[in-house]
C-alpha positions as MATLAB code, in Angstrom:
seq = 'MRGVTFPDDVPVLTDGTVTLRAHRPDDARAVLEQCLDPLSRRWTTVPLDYTLADADSFVGTHVPAGWEAGHALFAVEALDDDGTPRFCGTIELRDEGDHRAEVAFGSHPWARGRGVMARALELLLAWGFDERGLETVVWWANKGNWASRKLAWRLGFSFEGTVPGWLPQRGELRDGWVGVLRRGEKRLPRHAWLDSPTIHGERVLLRRHTPADVVRVQEAGDDPHAQHWLQHFASPFTTAHAQHYVDRRWDLEARGEGVAWSVVDPADDVALSFLCIFHIRPGHDGEIGYFTHPDARRRGFTKEGFQLAVRHAFVPVEDGGLGLRRLTLVTTEENKGSRALAEGAGFTQVGVERNATAMRDGSLVNAVVYDLLREEYGAR';
ca = [
     -17.026  131.909  101.298;
     -20.508  130.569   99.544;
     -22.863  128.487  101.484;
     -22.914  124.496  101.273;
     -25.799  122.116  101.534;
     -24.759  119.632  104.258;
     -23.912  117.074  103.878;
     -24.533  116.329  100.039;
     -21.954  118.997   98.872;
     -19.347  118.723  101.577;
     -16.107  117.767   99.825;
     -13.587  114.701  100.895;
     -10.144  116.101  101.113;
      -7.428  113.225  101.940;
      -3.661  112.552  101.485;
      -3.950  108.855  101.324;
      -3.218  108.927  105.707;
      -5.636  111.677  106.654;
      -9.223  112.582  105.253;
     -11.600  115.310  105.781;
     -15.472  114.675  105.831;
     -18.479  115.554  106.385;
     -19.522  114.704  110.203;
     -22.045  112.238  110.617;
     -24.411  111.162  113.577;
     -22.126  108.297  114.818;
     -19.105  110.861  115.466;
     -21.222  112.319  118.421;
     -19.900  109.825  121.058;
     -16.083  110.659  120.045;
     -16.956  114.402  120.315;
     -18.034  114.158  123.711;
     -14.994  112.370  124.628;
     -13.130  115.340  123.309;
     -14.996  117.709  124.750;
     -14.803  116.089  127.945;
     -10.723  116.031  127.970;
      -8.958  117.912  130.289;
      -6.853  119.972  127.518;
     -10.040  120.494  125.744;
     -11.574  122.108  128.597;
      -8.571  123.959  129.477;
      -8.140  125.912  126.103;
     -11.445  125.903  124.242;
     -14.925  127.588  125.235;
     -16.665  124.047  125.378;
     -19.140  123.844  128.469;
     -17.795  122.178  131.362;
     -21.135  120.415  131.803;
     -20.848  119.010  128.123;
     -23.117  116.039  127.497;
     -23.996  113.475  124.749;
     -26.916  115.663  124.199;
     -24.746  118.416  123.409;
     -22.592  116.693  121.291;
     -25.667  115.046  118.742;
     -26.406  118.895  118.766;
     -23.249  119.708  117.537;
     -22.926  117.302  114.854;
     -26.753  117.515  113.776;
     -27.351  120.976  114.206;
     -24.528  123.409  114.485;
     -22.315  121.701  111.927;
     -24.809  121.845  109.318;
     -25.566  125.435  109.984;
     -22.117  126.291  110.056;
     -21.719  124.999  106.364;
     -25.110  126.806  105.203;
     -23.725  130.072  106.553;
     -20.571  130.011  104.577;
     -17.947  128.289  107.197;
     -16.512  125.090  106.797;
     -16.295  122.597  109.515;
     -14.868  119.109  108.690;
     -14.274  116.089  110.630;
     -10.728  114.556  110.597;
     -10.343  110.817  110.306;
      -7.491  108.658  110.209;
      -6.841  104.832  110.682;
      -6.137  103.303  114.059;
      -3.435  100.953  114.691;
      -5.936   98.201  113.566;
      -6.626   99.806  110.351;
      -9.998  101.073  111.387;
     -11.257  104.748  110.621;
     -11.268  106.632  113.532;
     -12.803  110.121  114.110;
      -9.690  112.383  115.476;
     -11.396  115.775  115.588;
     -13.060  118.915  113.973;
     -11.314  121.797  111.930;
     -12.784  124.920  110.849;
     -12.434  127.964  108.147;
     -14.702  130.501  109.646;
     -15.699  132.834  107.149;
     -14.772  136.422  107.800;
     -15.865  137.895  104.778;
     -13.884  139.418  102.160;
     -11.590  136.222  101.283;
     -10.916  136.147  104.940;
     -10.999  133.230  107.449;
     -10.169  132.175  110.701;
      -8.468  128.661  111.230;
      -9.720  126.657  114.325;
      -9.078  123.062  115.434;
      -9.592  120.686  118.015;
      -8.214  116.933  118.576;
      -9.600  113.885  119.829;
      -6.771  112.984  122.541;
      -6.135  109.744  120.437;
      -5.023  111.619  117.772;
      -2.546  113.900  120.009;
       1.310  113.354  118.824;
       0.647  111.535  115.814;
       0.884  114.103  113.274;
      -2.753  113.675  112.320;
      -3.903  117.514  113.081;
      -0.936  118.875  110.891;
      -1.967  116.478  107.979;
      -5.378  117.705  108.316;
      -4.764  121.404  108.170;
      -2.581  121.306  105.498;
      -5.184  119.764  103.373;
      -7.644  122.444  104.923;
      -5.412  125.376  104.199;
      -4.818  124.237  100.506;
      -8.550  123.568   99.903;
      -9.236  126.972  101.453;
      -6.604  129.053   99.129;
      -7.258  126.918   96.037;
     -10.994  126.116   96.013;
     -12.447  129.115   98.178;
     -10.179  131.887   97.255;
      -8.847  132.896  100.288;
      -6.340  135.404  100.401;
      -5.647  135.693  104.390;
      -6.194  133.201  107.119;
      -6.039  134.088  110.784;
      -4.929  131.796  113.602;
      -6.060  132.592  117.388;
      -4.964  130.591  120.673;
      -4.990  131.571  124.211;
      -1.572  132.653  125.654;
       0.201  129.742  126.999;
      -1.201  127.100  124.304;
       2.058  126.094  123.112;
       1.061  123.095  121.274;
      -1.331  125.239  119.054;
       1.172  127.746  118.520;
       3.718  125.177  117.592;
       1.285  123.600  114.806;
       0.526  127.110  113.589;
       4.559  127.661  113.161;
       4.730  124.198  111.488;
       2.336  125.341  108.847;
       4.150  128.630  108.101;
       1.689  131.098  110.337;
       3.481  133.943  111.501;
       3.398  135.178  115.017;
       2.281  138.605  115.647;
       2.297  139.090  119.157;
      -0.214  138.943  121.922;
      -3.442  140.622  122.344;
      -4.426  141.409  125.945;
      -7.906  140.845  127.254;
      -9.421  139.812  123.730;
     -10.408  136.235  123.819;
     -13.388  135.051  125.564;
     -13.609  132.275  127.636;
     -16.232  131.488  130.166;
     -17.204  135.007  131.281;
     -13.721  136.083  130.939;
     -11.297  137.840  128.309;
      -8.056  136.108  128.329;
      -4.944  137.079  126.519;
      -4.512  135.984  122.648;
      -2.186  134.783  120.596;
      -2.606  135.875  116.938;
      -0.762  134.910  113.678;
      -1.296  135.063  109.823;
      -0.815  133.300  106.812;
      -1.535  134.723  103.231;
      -2.065  133.245   99.667;
       1.212  132.241   98.103;
       3.236  132.018  101.498;
       4.850  128.589  101.993;
       3.110  126.446  104.567;
       6.300  125.676  106.041;
       7.961  127.271  109.489;
       9.442  131.059  109.074;
      12.170  130.505  111.740;
      13.596  127.687  113.743;
      11.563  126.762  117.018;
      14.808  125.851  119.287;
      14.638  122.984  121.936;
      16.327  123.184  125.324;
      17.404  119.776  125.637;
      17.958  117.824  128.707;
      21.571  117.689  129.868;
      23.256  115.387  132.040;
      26.450  116.490  134.405;
      28.207  114.606  136.954;
      26.165  116.408  139.697;
      23.483  118.303  137.909;
      21.003  118.124  135.264;
      19.783  120.979  132.691;
      16.265  120.728  131.812;
      14.105  122.599  130.291;
      11.847  125.075  132.674;
       8.458  123.686  134.149;
       5.807  125.318  135.928;
       7.023  123.484  139.066;
      10.078  126.203  138.899;
       8.218  129.534  139.171;
       8.354  129.490  142.970;
      12.012  128.691  142.933;
      12.525  131.489  140.219;
      10.717  133.961  142.437;
      12.884  133.137  145.346;
      15.821  133.345  143.433;
      14.782  136.692  142.184;
      13.898  138.388  145.220;
      17.093  137.190  147.243;
      19.213  140.460  148.236;
      22.459  139.133  146.247;
      20.513  138.905  143.175;
      18.585  142.066  143.820;
      21.826  143.779  144.083;
      23.347  142.597  140.605;
      20.232  141.975  138.795;
      19.233  145.391  138.387;
      16.456  144.874  135.635;
      14.568  142.420  137.972;
      11.775  144.168  139.453;
      11.754  144.821  143.427;
      10.137  143.080  144.818;
      10.335  140.307  142.509;
       6.923  138.570  142.948;
       5.419  135.250  141.761;
       3.747  137.054  138.924;
       7.404  138.240  137.919;
       8.722  134.918  137.784;
       6.159  133.527  135.979;
       6.608  135.962  133.413;
      10.390  135.219  133.435;
       9.617  131.336  132.865;
       6.993  132.472  130.205;
       9.390  134.647  128.296;
      12.096  131.884  128.338;
       9.599  129.403  126.336;
       8.901  132.416  124.065;
      12.557  132.715  123.282;
      12.377  129.092  122.233;
       9.376  129.311  119.961;
      11.036  132.323  118.214;
      14.330  130.813  117.838;
      16.129  133.369  119.672;
      17.015  131.553  123.007;
      17.589  128.090  125.293;
      17.370  128.068  128.816;
      17.303  125.492  131.498;
      16.805  124.984  134.948;
      19.723  123.523  136.821;
      18.606  120.748  139.178;
      19.607  117.971  141.407;
      18.812  114.978  139.608;
      17.961  113.104  143.087;
      14.744  115.887  143.671;
      14.478  117.973  140.374;
      14.763  120.840  142.741;
      15.659  124.086  140.794;
      19.468  125.459  141.842;
      19.976  128.008  139.347;
      18.976  129.212  136.059;
      20.670  129.296  132.644;
      19.926  130.904  129.334;
      21.691  131.678  125.934;
      19.876  134.254  124.190;
      20.337  136.809  121.554;
      20.780  133.860  119.314;
      21.716  134.283  115.717;
      21.721  130.663  114.389;
      25.368  129.612  113.319;
      26.961  133.059  114.409;
      26.751  133.600  117.999;
      24.817  134.188  121.513;
      24.820  135.810  124.802;
      25.064  133.641  128.059;
      23.311  135.047  131.297;
      22.491  132.918  134.844;
      21.302  133.587  138.432;
      21.625  131.287  141.252;
      19.059  130.548  144.124;
      20.260  131.258  147.425;
      20.672  127.355  148.449;
      22.811  126.542  145.689;
      25.700  129.295  145.979;
      29.326  128.321  146.502;
      28.285  124.425  146.184;
      29.449  124.228  142.287;
      26.166  123.696  140.744;
      26.042  126.828  138.842;
      29.705  126.224  137.550;
      29.074  122.679  136.346;
      25.907  123.772  134.599;
      27.585  126.676  133.191;
      30.071  124.823  131.847;
      27.354  122.342  130.530;
      25.708  125.171  128.625;
      28.656  126.416  126.926;
      29.527  122.923  125.783;
      26.099  123.053  124.224;
      26.181  126.378  122.371;
      29.501  124.887  120.663;
      28.197  121.410  119.653;
      27.121  121.206  115.797;
      23.797  121.147  114.942;
      23.677  117.916  113.544;
      25.076  116.425  116.896;
      22.188  118.158  118.941;
      24.021  121.337  119.744;
      23.324  125.217  118.680;
      26.672  125.133  116.282;
      27.607  128.907  117.663;
      30.679  130.504  116.640;
      31.013  132.790  119.227;
      29.503  133.121  122.862;
      29.381  136.335  125.064;
      28.942  137.299  128.626;
      28.380  140.775  130.009;
      28.634  141.642  133.489;
      29.421  144.734  135.863;
      33.129  145.388  136.639;
      32.583  144.945  140.360;
      30.636  141.243  140.005;
      33.784  139.306  141.143;
      31.595  135.894  141.161;
      30.146  136.239  137.707;
      33.749  137.120  136.026;
      35.383  134.410  137.803;
      32.812  132.017  136.339;
      33.318  133.584  133.148;
      37.228  132.960  133.314;
      37.172  129.664  134.431;
      35.004  128.458  131.548;
      37.702  129.955  129.295;
      36.265  133.299  128.260;
      38.593  136.323  127.690;
      37.776  139.772  128.351;
      37.469  141.960  125.225;
      36.461  145.281  126.523;
      34.785  147.565  129.264;
      31.670  149.493  128.632;
      32.029  152.561  130.790;
      29.307  153.495  132.861;
      26.868  151.376  131.155;
      24.806  149.689  133.879;
      22.597  151.724  136.284;
      22.550  150.119  139.325;
      19.274  150.108  141.434;
      20.433  153.078  143.349;
      20.719  155.203  140.330;
      24.792  154.901  140.102;
      26.193  154.103  136.975;
      29.082  151.405  136.676;
      31.462  149.932  134.120;
      30.037  146.798  132.171;
      32.926  143.990  131.147;
      32.108  142.427  127.931;
      33.844  138.662  127.843;
      33.514  136.367  124.709;
      34.780  132.869  123.752;
      34.996  131.457  120.278;
      34.225  128.199  119.227;
      37.898  127.189  117.923;
      39.403  128.390  121.464;
      36.435  126.172  123.210;
      37.611  123.245  121.061;
      41.260  123.529  121.969;
      40.536  123.402  125.601;
];
């Protein structure tokens, strides 16, 4: 991209609600506020000892030099509740040459949750493709930055996966998420991003996994009972394995492939068991699985949570459910507890897969396949 003289040649872009403009010296105070914010510190490379002098240098030196080098750095502005223009962050198209650019963005805390950055990025991307002749824009974020990933998803970026040890941050190389948007592609989500809603039962509450659940997942996954039946779990099942389990449930939501819950006692929010509906084909079918913390076995918590999850699977999408037509469950032939749970919820055994499951000792055992159809559930 060609260089631009700052600030005279910096365009003003607006949709009537959000405006992109050249940075001004009086933005420095808000830049400092943004850079001292905990989320900015966590997910960006901003120095931890950031000062007002650094903010002045960013606005007065870094931004003009970026424009002159061919990058595009805009201040984001929107009206506050009193109708006063307010600095909301910085967005950038970093020139990578050959009609390619990297998009980068950071929000002032005030702007988060207001839809400001989505509007700003839509303006930036349209300008980049239409006026700057870009062919491809890449998005990067540190692994775990779900807010950035969801914004990229909303704007139509693909998700190409995780690149281990790629993004530098304060002397470390961190795993990076990467996605791509190309000229002519719709700036709309490519697939659903599923939500795991909070569901209230009589004795239990189903809620989305939280970081606090990792310890309970580890304890449950390393329990001898779970180790016997969940042969795909690592042995020993460590905190790192538990964190990966939770991360993977969140990833299933983001890919539109699954929803997952912790079954908790509303009185203390401690996780009692863990449920997941996965392999979802929207409007068609999915598979349900679960495991239970040893504290909660034979107390009915998992049974109630399981039935709540099954109901959610068949509730129509317009009423907040998944709107599935069929739900399956696969367990080993000898797992009487899991089979009783399925049959008690109305599932029907539809087949046996012989020698389909390898146990931890290397033996092969039969797997039993159950399913439940929407019309059967509705007739209960």
